[in-house]
LODRENVO-14465 format. One record per residue: y, z, x of N, C-alpha, C in turn; chain; residue in three letters. Coordinates in nm, 2 decimals, padded with zeros to 4 digits. Example, Ala and Ser with C-alpha at 12.3 -4.5 7.8 and 13.67 -1.06 7.14 Angstrom:
! LODRENVO-14465
+--------+--------+--------+--------+--------+--------+--------+--------+--------+-------+-----+
:    n_y :    n_z :    n_x :   ca_y :   ca_z :   ca_x :    c_y :    c_z :    c_x : chain : res :
+--------+--------+--------+--------+--------+--------+--------+--------+--------+-------+-----+
: -00.57 :  00.78 :  01.32 : -00.45 :  00.78 :  01.23 : -00.33 :  00.78 :  01.32 :     A : ala :
: -00.22 :  00.71 :  01.28 : -00.11 :  00.71 :  01.37 :  00.00 :  00.79 :  01.29 :     A : ser :
+--------+--------+--------+--------+--------+--------+--------+--------+--------+-------+-----+
END
This chain:
! LODRENVO-14465
+--------+--------+--------+--------+--------+--------+--------+--------+--------+-------+-----+
:    n_y :    n_z :    n_x :   ca_y :   ca_z :   ca_x :    c_y :    c_z :    c_x : chain : res :
+--------+--------+--------+--------+--------+--------+--------+--------+--------+-------+-----+
: -00.13 :  00.02 :  00.09 : -00.01 :  00.01 :  00.01 :  00.13 : -00.02 :  00.07 :     A : met :
:  00.23 : -00.06 :  00.07 :  00.35 : -00.10 :  00.13 :  00.45 :  00.00 :  00.07 :     A : val :
:  00.51 :  00.09 :  00.16 :  00.64 :  00.18 :  00.10 :  00.75 :  00.12 :  00.11 :     A : arg :
:  00.84 :  00.09 :  00.05 :  00.97 :  00.03 :  00.06 :  01.09 :  00.13 : -00.01 :     A : arg :
:  01.21 :  00.14 :  00.07 :  01.32 :  00.19 :  00.00 :  01.39 :  00.10 : -00.08 :     A : thr :
:  01.42 :  00.12 : -00.17 :  01.52 : -00.01 : -00.23 :  01.63 :  00.11 : -00.31 :     A : val :
:  01.74 :  00.06 : -00.30 :  01.88 :  00.11 : -00.38 :  01.90 :  00.02 : -00.51 :     A : thr :
:  01.91 :  00.10 : -00.61 :  01.92 :  00.05 : -00.75 :  02.06 :  00.10 : -00.81 :     A : leu :
:  02.11 :  00.00 : -00.86 :  02.23 :  00.05 : -00.95 :  02.19 :  00.18 : -01.06 :     A : pro :
:  02.28 :  00.21 : -01.11 :  02.27 :  00.32 : -01.23 :  02.17 :  00.27 : -01.34 :     A : glu :
:  02.23 :  00.17 : -01.37 :  02.19 :  00.09 : -01.50 :  02.07 :  00.04 : -01.47 :     A : gly :
:  02.00 : -00.02 : -01.38 :  01.87 : -00.05 : -01.35 :  01.79 :  00.08 : -01.34 :     A : ile :
:  01.81 :  00.15 : -01.29 :  01.74 :  00.29 : -01.26 :  01.70 :  00.33 : -01.42 :     A : asp :
:  01.82 :  00.32 : -01.50 :  01.81 :  00.39 : -01.65 :  01.70 :  00.31 : -01.70 :     A : glu :
:  01.70 :  00.18 : -01.68 :  01.64 :  00.06 : -01.78 :  01.50 :  00.07 : -01.73 :     A : leu :
:  01.48 :  00.10 : -01.60 :  01.35 :  00.13 : -01.55 :  01.27 :  00.24 : -01.60 :     A : ala :
:  01.35 :  00.37 : -01.61 :  01.29 :  00.50 : -01.66 :  01.28 :  00.47 : -01.81 :     A : arg :
:  01.35 :  00.40 : -01.87 :  01.34 :  00.37 : -02.03 :  01.22 :  00.29 : -02.04 :     A : glu :
:  01.18 :  00.19 : -01.94 :  01.06 :  00.11 : -01.97 :  00.93 :  00.18 : -01.90 :     A : ser :
:  00.93 :  00.30 : -01.86 :  00.81 :  00.37 : -01.80 :  00.70 :  00.39 : -01.90 :     A : ala :
:  00.58 :  00.38 : -01.89 :  00.46 :  00.38 : -02.00 :  00.44 :  00.52 : -02.00 :     A : leu :
:  00.38 :  00.62 : -02.10 :  00.36 :  00.72 : -02.09 :  00.28 :  00.79 : -01.96 :     A : asp :
:  00.33 :  00.86 : -01.87 :  00.24 :  00.95 : -01.76 :  00.26 :  00.84 : -01.65 :     A : gly :
:  00.34 :  00.72 : -01.65 :  00.37 :  00.63 : -01.54 :  00.45 :  00.68 : -01.44 :     A : glu :
:  00.43 :  00.67 : -01.30 :  00.54 :  00.73 : -01.22 :  00.65 :  00.61 : -01.22 :     A : ser :
:  00.77 :  00.67 : -01.14 :  00.87 :  00.58 : -01.15 :  00.84 :  00.42 : -01.04 :     A : phe :
:  00.74 :  00.48 : -00.95 :  00.70 :  00.38 : -00.86 :  00.61 :  00.28 : -00.93 :     A : ser :
:  00.53 :  00.34 : -01.01 :  00.47 :  00.23 : -01.07 :  00.50 :  00.17 : -01.20 :     A : ala :
:  00.60 :  00.21 : -01.25 :  00.69 :  00.15 : -01.35 :  00.76 :  00.03 : -01.26 :     A : thr :
:  00.81 :  00.06 : -01.16 :  00.94 : -00.04 : -01.08 :  00.83 : -00.16 : -01.04 :     A : val :
:  00.70 : -00.13 : -00.97 :  00.60 : -00.21 : -00.96 :  00.60 : -00.31 : -01.03 :     A : ala :
:  00.56 : -00.25 : -01.16 :  00.49 : -00.33 : -01.28 :  00.61 : -00.44 : -01.33 :     A : arg :
:  00.73 : -00.38 : -01.34 :  00.83 : -00.44 : -01.39 :  00.85 : -00.57 : -01.28 :     A : leu :
:  00.88 : -00.53 : -01.16 :  00.88 : -00.66 : -01.06 :  00.79 : -00.75 : -01.08 :     A : ile :
:  00.64 : -00.72 : -01.11 :  00.57 : -00.81 : -01.11 :  00.54 : -00.90 : -01.23 :     A : glu :
:  00.62 : -00.83 : -01.33 :  00.64 : -00.91 : -01.46 :  00.72 : -01.01 : -01.48 :     A : gln :
:  00.83 : -00.95 : -01.40 :  00.95 : -01.05 : -01.38 :  00.94 : -01.17 : -01.29 :     A : gly :
:  00.87 : -01.13 : -01.17 :  00.82 : -01.24 : -01.05 :  00.73 : -01.33 : -01.14 :     A : ala :
:  00.63 : -01.29 : -01.22 :  00.51 : -01.41 : -01.25 :  00.62 : -01.48 : -01.37 :     A : arg :
:  00.71 : -01.45 : -01.44 :  00.79 : -01.51 : -01.54 :  00.86 : -01.61 : -01.46 :     A : arg :
:  00.91 : -01.57 : -01.35 :  01.01 : -01.68 : -01.29 :  00.94 : -01.75 : -01.18 :     A : gln :
:  00.83 : -01.74 : -01.17 :  00.75 : -01.83 : -01.06 :  00.75 : -01.98 : -01.07 :     A : arg :
:  00.77 : -02.03 : -00.98 :  00.78 : -02.19 : -00.98 :  00.64 : -02.25 : -00.91 :     A : arg :
:  00.61 : -02.34 : -00.96 :  00.48 : -02.41 : -00.90 :  00.51 : -02.43 : -00.75 :     A : pro :
:  00.40 : -02.38 : -00.66 :  00.44 : -02.41 : -00.51 :  00.37 : -02.56 : -00.49 :     A : arg :
:  00.42 : -02.58 : -00.36 :  00.40 : -02.70 : -00.32 :  00.25 : -02.69 : -00.23 :     A : ala :
:  00.19 : -02.77 : -00.24 :  00.06 : -02.76 : -00.16 :  00.06 : -02.75 : -00.03 :     A : pro :
:  00.00 : -02.64 :  00.04 :  00.01 : -02.60 :  00.18 : -00.05 : -02.71 :  00.28 :     A : arg :
: -00.09 : -02.84 :  00.23 : -00.12 : -02.93 :  00.32 : -00.06 : -03.04 :  00.27 :     A : tyr :
: -00.09 : -03.17 :  00.37 : -00.01 : -03.30 :  00.32 : -00.12 : -03.36 :  00.37 :     A : val :
: -00.18 : -03.45 :  00.28 : -00.28 : -03.56 :  00.28 : -00.21 : -03.71 :  00.37 :     A : val :
: -00.29 : -03.73 :  00.45 : -00.28 : -03.82 :  00.54 : -00.38 : -03.92 :  00.60 :     A : ser :
: -00.38 : -04.02 :  00.64 : -00.48 : -04.11 :  00.69 : -00.55 : -04.22 :  00.60 :     A : gly :
: -00.64 : -04.25 :  00.67 : -00.71 : -04.37 :  00.58 : -00.87 : -04.32 :  00.51 :     A : glu :
: -00.90 : -04.41 :  00.42 : -01.06 : -04.37 :  00.36 : -01.05 : -04.38 :  00.23 :     A : gly :
: -01.17 : -04.40 :  00.19 : -01.19 : -04.41 :  00.04 : -01.13 : -04.28 : -00.05 :     A : pro :
: -01.07 : -04.32 : -00.17 : -00.99 : -04.22 : -00.22 : -01.09 : -04.12 : -00.32 :     A : lys :
: -01.23 : -04.16 : -00.32 : -01.34 : -04.08 : -00.37 : -01.40 : -04.01 : -00.27 :     A : asp :
: -01.36 : -03.99 : -00.17 : -01.44 : -03.91 : -00.07 : -01.49 : -03.80 : -00.11 :     A : leu :
: -01.41 : -03.70 : -00.18 : -01.44 : -03.55 : -00.22 : -01.55 : -03.57 : -00.33 :     A : gly :
: -01.54 : -03.69 : -00.42 : -01.66 : -03.70 : -00.50 : -01.77 : -03.75 : -00.46 :     A : glu :
: -01.75 : -03.84 : -00.38 : -01.88 : -03.89 : -00.31 : -01.92 : -03.84 : -00.15 :     A : asp :
: -01.88 : -03.72 : -00.14 : -01.90 : -03.66 :  00.01 : -02.06 : -03.65 :  00.01 :     A : ala :
: -02.15 : -03.61 : -00.11 : -02.30 : -03.60 : -00.09 : -02.36 : -03.73 : -00.03 :     A : glu :
: -02.31 : -03.82 : -00.12 : -02.39 : -03.97 : -00.08 : -02.32 : -04.01 :  00.05 :     A : arg :
: -02.23 : -03.98 :  00.11 : -02.16 : -04.01 :  00.25 : -02.27 : -03.93 :  00.36 :     A : tyr :
: -02.27 : -03.82 :  00.33 : -02.35 : -03.71 :  00.40 : -02.51 : -03.79 :  00.42 :     A : leu :
: -02.57 : -03.79 :  00.29 : -02.71 : -03.84 :  00.26 : -02.73 : -03.95 :  00.36 :     A : arg :
: -02.64 : -04.06 :  00.34 : -02.65 : -04.16 :  00.41 : -02.67 : -04.17 :  00.55 :     A : glu :
: -02.56 : -04.08 :  00.62 : -02.56 : -04.06 :  00.74 : -02.69 : -04.01 :  00.80 :     A : leu :
: -02.75 : -03.89 :  00.71 : -02.86 : -03.83 :  00.79 : -02.97 : -03.94 :  00.77 :     A : val :
: -02.99 : -04.02 :  00.66 : -03.09 : -04.12 :  00.66 : -03.06 : -04.22 :  00.76 :     A : glu :
: -02.97 : -04.28 :  00.82 : -02.95 : -04.36 :  00.89 : -02.99 : -04.32 :  01.04 :     A : ala :
: -03.03 : -04.19 :  01.05 : -03.08 : -04.13 :  01.19 : -03.20 : -04.16 :  01.18 :     A : arg :
+--------+--------+--------+--------+--------+--------+--------+--------+--------+-------+-----+
END
């Protein structure tokens, strides 16, 4: 678990306290609210890879066939 110290405006502090579930700690409340807000604001991420090179477009779909042909050719 990561520990952070944050400074909140009084209005946000009050809002967080009002949003706490029964028996929920302030830290748990703030973590839950941040997660809910962040998930709502999330944008699609760009892929972590860039496709380049040459070859058949169906390589992924036909990988088993290509591998089988390679083994049988030996």
